C-alpha positions as CSV (number, residue, x, y, z in Angstrom):
1,M,53.8,75.5,118.6
2,L,50.1,75.0,119.8
3,Q,50.3,78.6,121.9
4,R,51.5,79.8,118.1
5,L,48.5,78.4,116.5
6,I,46.0,78.9,119.8
7,R,46.8,82.9,119.2
8,S,46.3,83.1,115.6
9,F,42.8,81.8,115.3
10,V,41.2,83.6,118.2
11,K,41.6,86.7,116.0
12,S,38.4,88.7,114.6
13,E,35.9,86.2,113.1
14,S,33.6,87.1,109.7
15,A,30.1,87.8,109.8
16,D,29.6,85.7,107.0
17,K,29.0,82.6,107.9
18,E,28.0,79.2,106.4
19,V,25.6,77.2,109.3
20,L,26.4,73.7,110.3
21,I,24.1,71.6,112.8
22,S,25.9,69.5,115.2
23,G,23.4,67.3,115.6
24,M,23.4,66.5,111.7
25,V,27.1,66.4,111.4
26,I,27.8,63.8,114.5
27,G,28.4,60.6,112.8
28,S,29.1,61.9,109.7
29,R,31.8,60.4,107.4
30,T,34.6,62.5,107.3
31,V,37.3,62.3,104.9
32,V,40.8,63.8,106.3
33,E,43.3,65.4,103.9
34,K,46.4,66.7,103.7
35,N,49.1,67.1,101.0
36,D,50.2,63.4,100.3
37,Y,47.4,61.4,101.9
38,V,44.0,61.4,102.3
39,A,42.2,58.6,105.3
40,A,38.2,58.1,105.8
41,G,37.2,58.1,109.5
42,T,33.9,59.1,111.2
43,L,33.1,62.8,113.0
44,R,32.5,61.7,116.4
45,Y,32.3,65.2,118.2
46,I,32.0,69.6,118.8
47,E,32.1,71.4,120.8
48,G,33.8,75.3,121.3
49,D,36.9,74.8,118.7
50,L,37.7,71.6,118.6
51,I,35.9,68.5,116.2
52,E,37.3,65.5,116.7
53,I,37.3,62.6,113.6
54,E,37.0,59.5,114.6
55,L,40.1,57.7,112.6
56,A,41.7,54.4,112.4
57,E,45.0,55.8,110.4
58,F,45.8,58.8,112.4
59,K,49.0,58.7,113.0
60,P,50.5,60.6,109.5
61,F,49.2,63.2,110.7
62,E,51.0,66.0,112.8
63,L,50.4,68.2,115.3
64,G,50.3,72.2,113.7
65,E,49.6,70.5,110.3
66,P,46.9,71.5,107.8
67,V,44.6,69.7,107.3
68,K,40.8,69.9,104.4
69,L,37.8,68.1,105.9
70,T,35.5,66.8,103.8
71,I,32.2,66.0,105.9
72,Y,29.5,64.1,104.3
73,S,26.1,64.1,106.3
74,Q,22.5,64.3,106.1
75,L,22.1,68.1,104.6
76,G,25.2,67.7,102.1
77,V,28.6,68.1,102.1
78,Y,30.8,70.7,104.7
79,R,34.4,71.0,103.0
80,M,36.3,72.9,105.8
81,S,40.3,73.8,106.0
82,T,41.4,73.6,109.9
83,T,44.6,72.6,111.8
84,V,45.0,69.3,113.2
85,I,45.9,70.8,117.5
86,A,45.7,67.1,119.2
87,K,45.4,63.7,118.1
88,A,45.0,59.9,120.8
89,A,45.1,56.7,119.7
90,G,42.2,56.3,116.5
91,A,41.7,60.0,116.5
92,V,42.2,63.5,115.3
93,A,40.9,66.6,117.2
94,V,40.7,70.1,114.9
95,L,40.5,73.7,115.0
96,F,36.8,74.2,114.4
97,P,36.9,77.1,111.6
98,H,34.9,79.9,113.6
99,D,35.5,82.5,110.7
100,K,33.7,80.3,107.8
101,F,31.0,78.3,110.1
102,K,28.4,78.6,113.0
103,V,27.1,76.3,114.8
104,R,23.3,76.6,115.2
105,D,22.4,73.7,118.2
106,E,25.3,73.8,120.2
107,K,23.9,73.5,123.8
108,R,26.2,76.6,125.0
109,S,27.7,79.4,122.8
110,S,31.6,77.9,124.3
111,P,32.8,75.0,126.3
112,R,32.6,74.1,129.8
113,V,36.4,73.2,130.7
114,P,37.1,72.3,134.3
115,V,39.4,74.5,136.2
116,E,41.7,74.4,139.8
117,C,42.5,77.8,140.3
118,G,42.1,80.2,143.2
119,G,40.9,83.5,142.7
120,W,39.3,86.9,145.0
121,L,36.2,87.9,145.2
122,K,37.0,92.3,145.2
123,L,34.2,93.5,147.7
124,G,35.5,96.9,147.9
125,V,34.8,99.0,151.4
126,E,30.9,99.6,150.7
127,A,30.0,95.7,150.0
128,A,32.5,94.7,153.0
129,E,30.3,96.7,155.3
130,V,33.0,99.3,156.1
131,P,33.1,102.4,156.7
132,A,35.2,104.6,154.0
133,V,37.5,106.6,156.3
134,E,40.4,108.3,154.5
135,L,43.3,108.1,157.6
136,T,45.5,111.1,158.5
137,R,49.6,109.9,157.8
138,S,49.7,110.0,161.4
139,E,46.6,107.2,161.7
140,V,48.4,105.4,158.7
141,L,51.4,105.1,160.9
142,K,50.0,104.5,164.4
143,E,47.9,101.4,162.2
144,A,51.1,100.2,160.4
145,W,53.3,100.4,163.5
146,A,50.7,99.2,166.4
147,S,50.7,95.9,164.1
148,D,54.4,96.1,164.4
149,L,55.1,96.2,167.4
150,K,51.4,94.3,169.2
151,A,51.1,97.7,170.9
152,D,47.8,100.3,170.3
153,G,48.7,102.9,172.6
154,L,51.7,104.3,170.6
155,D,51.8,108.1,171.8
156,Q,49.8,110.3,169.1
157,E,52.7,113.4,170.1
158,L,55.1,110.7,169.0
159,L,54.0,109.4,166.0
160,G,53.5,113.4,164.9
161,R,57.0,113.6,165.6
162,L,58.2,110.5,164.0
163,E,56.2,111.7,160.8
164,K,57.9,115.4,160.5
165,L,61.2,113.2,160.8
166,M,60.8,110.8,158.3
167,E,62.1,111.1,154.5
168,E,58.7,111.8,152.5
169,E,59.2,108.6,150.0
170,E,59.6,106.4,152.8
171,L,56.6,107.9,154.4
172,Q,54.7,107.4,151.5
173,K,55.9,104.0,150.7
174,I,54.0,103.1,154.4
175,V,50.6,104.8,153.3
176,E,50.3,103.0,150.0
177,R,51.6,99.5,152.0
178,E,49.0,100.3,154.5
179,A,46.2,101.0,151.7
180,E,47.1,97.8,150.1
181,K,46.6,95.3,153.8
182,R,43.1,97.5,153.8
183,E,42.1,96.2,150.2
184,A,42.8,93.0,151.0
185,S,40.8,92.5,153.9
186,H,38.0,93.3,151.9
187,N,38.7,90.6,149.2
188,V,37.0,86.9,149.0
189,P,39.2,83.6,148.8
190,I,36.9,81.7,145.8
191,A,38.0,78.4,144.5
192,V,37.0,78.2,140.4
193,R,35.3,74.7,139.6
194,N,34.8,75.2,136.0
195,L,35.1,78.7,133.3
196,S,34.3,79.4,129.8
197,R,34.4,82.1,127.1
198,Y,31.1,83.7,128.9
199,G,30.6,82.2,132.3
200,I,32.2,80.8,135.3
201,S,31.3,78.4,138.3
202,F,32.8,79.4,142.0
203,T,32.7,78.7,145.8
204,I,33.1,80.2,148.2
205,G,33.7,78.4,151.9
206,D,33.3,81.0,153.9
207,G,32.2,84.3,153.2
208,P,29.4,86.7,152.2
209,V,25.8,85.9,150.1
210,L,25.3,86.6,146.4
211,M,21.9,86.9,145.4
212,C,20.7,86.1,141.7
213,G,21.7,89.4,139.5
214,Q,24.3,91.1,141.7
215,T,27.0,91.7,140.2
216,V,30.5,91.8,141.7
217,E,34.1,91.6,140.4
218,V,36.5,89.2,140.8
219,E,40.4,87.9,139.9
220,L,41.4,84.6,138.9
221,E,44.7,83.6,138.9
222,L,44.7,82.2,135.9
223,S,48.0,82.1,133.9
224,F,48.2,85.7,132.5
225,P,46.3,88.8,134.7
226,F,42.6,88.2,135.0
227,V,39.8,91.1,136.6
228,C,36.4,91.4,135.3
229,T,32.8,91.9,136.7
230,V,30.4,88.6,136.7
231,E,26.9,88.8,137.3
232,I,25.8,86.4,139.1
233,M,22.6,83.9,137.5
234,R,22.4,80.8,140.2
235,M,23.3,80.1,143.3
236,E,23.7,76.7,145.6
237,Q,23.8,75.8,149.2
238,T,25.9,73.2,150.4
239,S,27.4,71.7,153.6
240,S,30.7,73.1,152.3
241,G,29.7,76.5,150.7
242,C,27.5,77.8,148.3
243,I,28.4,77.1,144.7
244,Y,27.9,80.0,141.8
245,G,27.2,80.6,138.6
246,A,27.6,83.8,136.8
247,L,28.2,85.6,133.7
248,I,31.3,87.5,132.6
249,K,30.8,90.9,131.9
250,D,31.7,93.6,129.5
251,I,35.8,92.2,128.6
252,D,37.7,94.7,126.4
253,E,38.6,92.1,122.9
254,T,42.7,91.3,124.2
255,L,41.4,90.0,127.8
256,S,38.7,88.0,125.2
257,R,41.3,86.9,123.3
258,A,43.6,86.0,126.0
259,L,40.8,84.1,127.6
260,R,38.9,82.3,124.5
261,A,42.8,81.1,123.5
262,Y,42.8,79.7,127.5
263,V,40.0,77.9,127.3
264,L,40.9,76.3,124.4
265,R,44.4,75.4,125.8
266,E,42.4,73.6,128.5
267,Q,39.8,72.1,126.2
268,V,43.0,70.4,124.7
269,E,44.1,69.3,127.9
270,D,40.9,67.5,129.1
271,Y,40.1,66.0,125.6
272,Y,43.6,64.1,126.3
273,R,41.9,63.5,129.9
274,R,39.1,62.1,128.4
275,K,40.9,59.9,126.0
276,D,43.4,58.3,128.7
277,R,39.9,57.2,130.2
278,E,38.5,56.3,127.6
279,L,41.8,53.5,126.6
280,T,41.6,53.0,130.1
281,R,38.2,51.3,130.1
282,Q,39.4,49.5,127.4
283,E,42.2,47.7,128.9
């Protein structure tokens, strides 16, 4: 159910929005209402796509249930229709309706969520300082078979004869496989630390040093294929490698929606982890 809610939520948004100042609504009395029930609480958290309301009577509200919020803030009353996406002891979390409201004083336009996943810095032959040489088929076969046979002195005349005897389809497969190997050798593994809709932080343990302002291509091992160009915005050297902060550049609408859904799902999971820690401290 949560997946369907997220997919429907990340569609196009209207430009005609009411401005909401988060610093003026946090701590405000908030009424949460559904068809046959009304409860009053306090708005405690708002960031990205998530609003949390501290609510003693949280149990009647179910995940995926549509609700109406009435926020009594210092600047006036805000009313919004939304959906419950998480709940924990003493609180519920709902989707922030970005199609109707815009938050003016958020620290960043999208929450940064902790992510533990791998990925690749795709340098290409130029950045990897490897000459872009087009190999002949005989040279490809020599490269492939030398590796397989643990030898590098294969006779060129023999290779030529074997090339003529091979089926075209089989030969093409070998050529493609060796091309993939050469491309993979130019990729540098990265460890992703956190992610937002617009930026990423990652670590390179052993590899090239990237400069601020440099653009590179990265591939992340998320729950869906994600390849994009990023611009390095900051760099910090540590004893275990370099930590980079980068801006995600020019991704299409489909990929942007998938990333937003992923970040929201991680934000909800991080919300539950945070509530569990709070409960542990209280025990």
